[in-house]
N, C-alpha and C positions, 0 to 999 in steps of 0.2 A: 651747790652740789647737783650733779645730774644723775637721774635714775632712768634706766631703760625699762619700759613697761611693755611687755609682750601680751597683747590682748588675744585670748582664746587660741593659743598655738595649736595647730592640727598635726604637725609632723615632728616627731621626736628629734630627727636629725637636724632640722632647722634650729631648734632651740639650742642644741649642743653647739652648732656652728656659730650662733649668735654669742654664746658665752665665750667661745674662743676669740671671736673678734673683739669683744669687750676687753679681754685680757691683753690682746695685742696693743690696744691703745690706752691702757691704763684705767679703764672704767670697771667698777666692780659691783655697783648697786643695781639689783635686778628685782623687778616685780613681775610675777607671772599670774595672770588672771584667767581662771577657768581653763586650765590645760586639758586637752582631750586624751591625755595619756599619763602614765606614772613618770615622775621626774627621775626615777631610777631605771627607766627604760634603757636597754643596752645601746640603742642608737644615740641617746643623749650623751652617755658616757663616751662612746666611740668618737663622736664628732666634736665634743668639747675638749678632748685630749687632757692637757694639764690644767685646763680652766674649769674642770668640773667642780672645783671648790666654789666658784661663783654660783653654780646651780644649788649646791648644798646650803649656801648662805642666803639664798634668795628668799623673798617673801612670796608665798603661793596662796592665793585666795580664790574662793568660789563666790561669785556675785551674780545676781540677776543682771541681764544685759543692760536694763535701763538704769541700774544703780552704778555702773562702772564709772561714768564721768563724774557724777556727783561725789562719789567716793574719792576720786583723784583730786577734784577741785578743793576738797576739804584739807588735803594733805600737801598740795604743791602750790607754789606761787605762780608758776608759769607752766602751761601744758602745750607741748609741741606735737601736733598731729602730723601724720605722714600720709601721702596719697600719690598714686601714679595716674589718677584720672583727673585731667585738667578740664576746668569749665571755661567760662568766658566772663566778660565784664559784668554780666547780669546774674551770674551764678557766683556770688561772693564766697560761698563755702568752698567751691572748687576752683578758686583763683589763688593758688598758693605761691609762696616765695620759692625761688630756686634755692638750692642749698647754699650757693655762693652768696646770695643776698642775705640769707639768714645769718650765716657765720660772719658776714661783714658787720651786721648789727651787733653781734656779740663782741666782735673785736673792738668796736668803737666804745662799747659800754664797760666791759671789765675783762680782766685777763683770766685768772684762775677760778672760773666759775664752778669747776668740779669740786673744789674744796671750800668755796665761799659759804660760810654758815648763814649768811644773810639772805640767800635766795635758794629756793628748791625748785628744780626744773625736772619735769617728766617728759621723756621722749617716747611717744607711743608708736608701737609697731602694730599694724592691723592684722587681722586674720589673713592667712595665706590665700584663702579662697575668694573672699569678698572685700577684704580691707576694712577700714573704718567707715561707718555709715555717715550720711550727710548730717544727721542729728548729732552724732558724736563729734564730727569735725567742727560743727557750728559752735560747740562749747569749748574748743581749743583757743588759746591765745594766738598761736601761730599755726599755719598749715604749710608744710614744706614738701617739695617734690624734687626729684632728681631728673634733669633733662635726659631723655633717651630717645631711641629710634621710635618715631610715631607709629610705625607698623607693629612694634612689639615693645611697648613702653614699660611693662611691669617687670621689675627686677625681683629675683629671689630675695626673700626678706633678709637673709644674712648678708647678701651682697649689698643691698641697700644700706643696711646698718653699717657695714664696713666703710662705705663711702662717707656716710654722715659722721661717723666717729673719727675718721681720718681728718675731715675738715675741722671738726671740733677740737681734735688733738692739736692741730696746727694753731688754732686760735689761742688755746690755753698756753702755748709756748711763745706767743707773740710778745713783743716788747711795747707796742703802742696801745695803752689802755688807760682808762680812767677809773680803775678799780677802787680808788680811794673815795669815790662818791657813793653815797648810800642809796641803794635802790628801794623803791616802794615795795612794801610787803603786800601779800594777798589781801589782808584786812584793809589796808589803805586804798588799794585799787577798788575793792568792793564798795567802800564808802564813796569814792569818786563816782562809780557807776550808779550808785543809789541817788546821789545828788543830781546826776545827769538825767535820771528817770524822772525826778521831781521837776526838772526843767521841761522835759518833754510833756509831762502831764499838764503843765501850765499853758501849753501851746495848743492850737486847734489844728487837727488833722482831719481832712475829709475822707481819708482812707486809712484804716488801722494798719494796713500793710506798710504804708509809708512810714508810720511811726515805728513799727517793728524794724524796718530797714535802718532808720536813724540810730536806734539803740544797738542793733547788731554791728553796724559799721563802727560806732564809737567804741564798743567793747573790743573789737578787733584792733583798733588803733591803740587802745590802752595796753593791750597785750603785746603788740608788736613793738611798741616804743620803748619798753623797759624803762618806764618813767622813774626818775629819781624822786625822793621824798619832797624836795623843794618844788619840783614841777607839779606834783599832785596838789600841794598846798596852794600854788598860784592858780591852778584851774578851779579849785574849790572857791577861791575868792572871786574869780570871774563869774562863775555860775551864780554865786550869791548876789553879785551886783546886778546881773540880768534879771534875776527873780525879783529883786527889790524894785527895779524899774517897771516890770510887768505888773506888780501889785499896785503901783501908783497909777 
């Protein structure tokens, strides 16, 4: 199941427009974190039109900024961050997938992810003014961006959501999937990451930043790959064999 998570929305009309877009493509689960206005604001109702029910049924919470991602990571198996600011090969946080690449991953993995009880996905929409921070994006499993004119790459949040949900809607209607295979849960992914950290701890790094990069890259690989349970077990076995060799 996919949940849209709007982080600290600043403009009532944008929230209303996002709800309408969600209804257009058949999505209804919405989290609103630290809104800067009342959800009953006239502009929310005016822009959401007949989708105001999504706002009424949404989960709205007030959280300290530093608690937002930890809160989400406890509740979702995969977190998709969004950004319009592209980095380079040395800025891993700002090196996102294009939306087409991301939906291609979903298409290959499983079909009706919106209603699949085995996996919970959060799609994060950043603040209209500054978006998601590097620290927040670094904690996401995927970071996705929509290619646009380099001289004006930032889309309105509701427009960006419309494009993403349209692509996701197409994936959910596709016929080529392997939805019968079981995806790894958050707990299983966390256990794999813990095991990988044990492996890193057994190695010698002359620079702590190199070790941090190794862990960060592996965490992003685990998130992007949508590992199946069997794949996680195989990687556990490989890491165990390497650790045994190192101990000898």
